[in-house]
C-alpha positions in Angstrom: 70.7 -21.6 -19.3 72.9 -19.1 -17.9 72.5 -17.6 -14.4 71.3 -14.5 -15.6 68.7 -16.1 -17.7 67.7 -18.3 -14.7 67.3 -15.4 -12.5 65.2 -13.6 -14.9 62.8 -16.6 -15.4 62.5 -16.8 -11.7 61.7 -13.0 -11.8 58.9 -13.4 -14.1 57.5 -16.3 -12.4 57.5 -14.8 -9.1 55.9 -11.6 -10.2 53.0 -13.4 -12.1 52.6 -15.4 -9.1 52.3 -12.5 -7.0 49.8 -10.8 -9.3 47.8 -14.0 -9.2 47.9 -14.0 -5.6 46.6 -10.3 -5.7 43.8 -11.4 -8.0 42.4 -13.9 -5.6 43.0 -12.4 -2.4 39.7 -11.6 -0.6 38.7 -7.9 -0.5 36.0 -6.0 1.2 32.6 -6.2 -0.8 32.5 -2.6 -1.6 36.0 -2.7 -3.1 35.8 -5.8 -5.1 34.8 -3.9 -8.4 37.8 -1.7 -8.0 40.4 -4.8 -8.2 43.0 -3.9 -10.8 43.8 -6.6 -13.6 47.0 -7.5 -11.8 48.0 -10.2 -14.0 47.4 -8.7 -17.2 49.2 -5.8 -16.0 52.1 -7.6 -15.0 52.3 -9.9 -18.2 52.0 -6.6 -20.2 55.2 -5.2 -18.5 57.0 -8.5 -19.0 56.0 -8.8 -22.7 57.2 -5.1 -23.4 60.5 -5.4 -21.3 61.4 -8.9 -22.3 59.5 -9.8 -25.6 62.2 -12.3 -26.6 61.4 -14.3 -23.4 57.8 -13.6 -22.4 55.1 -13.8 -25.2 51.9 -15.5 -26.4 52.7 -18.9 -24.8 53.4 -17.1 -21.5 50.1 -15.3 -21.8 48.3 -18.6 -22.6 49.8 -20.5 -19.7 49.4 -17.8 -17.3 45.7 -17.4 -18.5 45.1 -21.0 -17.8 46.4 -20.9 -14.5 44.2 -17.9 -13.9 41.2 -19.8 -15.4 41.9 -22.6 -12.7 42.2 -20.0 -9.8 39.2 -17.9 -10.6 37.0 -20.9 -11.6 36.1 -19.1 -15.0 35.5 -21.1 -18.2 38.7 -22.9 -19.1 40.5 -21.0 -21.7 38.7 -17.7 -21.2 41.4 -15.8 -19.6 44.1 -17.8 -21.6 42.5 -16.4 -24.7 42.5 -12.8 -23.5 46.0 -12.8 -22.4 47.2 -14.5 -25.3 45.9 -11.7 -27.4 47.2 -9.0 -25.1 50.7 -10.6 -25.2 50.7 -10.9 -28.9 49.9 -7.4 -29.6 52.5 -6.1 -26.7 55.1 -8.4 -28.2 54.5 -7.0 -31.8 54.5 -3.5 -30.9 57.0 -3.2 -28.1 59.6 -1.4 -29.8 57.2 1.4 -30.5 55.6 1.4 -27.2 58.9 1.5 -25.2 59.8 4.8 -27.0 56.9 6.6 -25.3 56.8 8.0 -21.7 55.0 6.1 -18.9 52.0 8.3 -19.1 51.6 7.7 -22.8 52.2 4.0 -22.4 49.3 4.0 -19.9 47.0 4.7 -22.6 48.3 2.0 -24.6 48.1 -0.5 -21.9 44.4 0.9 -21.3 43.5 -0.1 -24.8 44.8 -3.5 -24.4 43.1 -4.1 -20.9 39.8 -2.9 -22.7 40.4 -5.4 -25.5 41.0 -8.1 -22.9 37.7 -7.2 -21.1 35.7 -6.9 -24.4 36.8 -10.5 -25.3 36.1 -11.8 -22.0 32.7 -10.1 -22.2 32.1 -11.8 -25.6 33.0 -15.2 -24.1 30.5 -14.5 -21.2 27.8 -13.9 -23.9 28.7 -16.9 -26.0 28.5 -19.3 -22.9 25.2 -17.8 -21.7 26.5 -16.4 -18.4 24.9 -13.2 -17.1 26.1 -10.0 -18.5 28.2 -7.9 -15.8 27.2 -4.5 -14.7 29.1 -1.1 -15.8 31.3 -1.7 -12.9 32.9 -4.5 -15.0 34.9 -1.8 -16.9 36.3 0.0 -13.7 39.6 -2.2 -13.3 40.6 -0.8 -16.9 40.6 2.6 -15.4 42.5 1.6 -12.4 44.9 -0.1 -14.6 45.3 3.1 -16.5 46.1 4.9 -13.3 48.5 2.4 -11.8 50.5 1.5 -14.8 53.2 4.1 -14.3 54.0 3.0 -10.7 53.6 -0.8 -11.4 56.0 -0.3 -14.3 58.5 1.8 -12.2 58.5 -0.8 -9.6 58.8 -3.7 -11.7 61.7 -2.0 -13.8 63.5 -1.5 -10.3 63.0 -5.2 -9.6 64.3 -6.1 -13.0 67.4 -3.9 -12.6 68.3 -5.2 -9.1 68.2 -8.7 -10.4 70.3 -7.9 -13.7 68.2 -9.8 -16.4 69.6 -7.5 -19.0 
């Protein structure tokens, strides 16, 4: 593994670790429903930017770690993130052509798909159904995608993973 690939690997790992930290950091009770899907957004960025390095297995492994961190049903997040990673890798060439504001809508659809899959798993395991505020993080993700993507692109360029 070359030095550039090693730096790229550490950059992906550290950004996903930061996203996981942002997912579990305590928030005020009124703002808990507005927490973006940081891990899903970060994984989407890397799947769209480095599809030859970050893909379905990254989604599955990240999802398993997120399942453990959030104490959810083991495999719940793993299944959702694997699906999101698969679609992002398959369509990355098409999606990267669009400006960021149009990419946001594709990201929003993937965030909705991940939430729908998680909702299905919640129903299948007999857990209580969430309220309508369950869908708010998808809209937050739609709004912050251009800024998150621009910030991670700057980090990627500074690290020189191309």
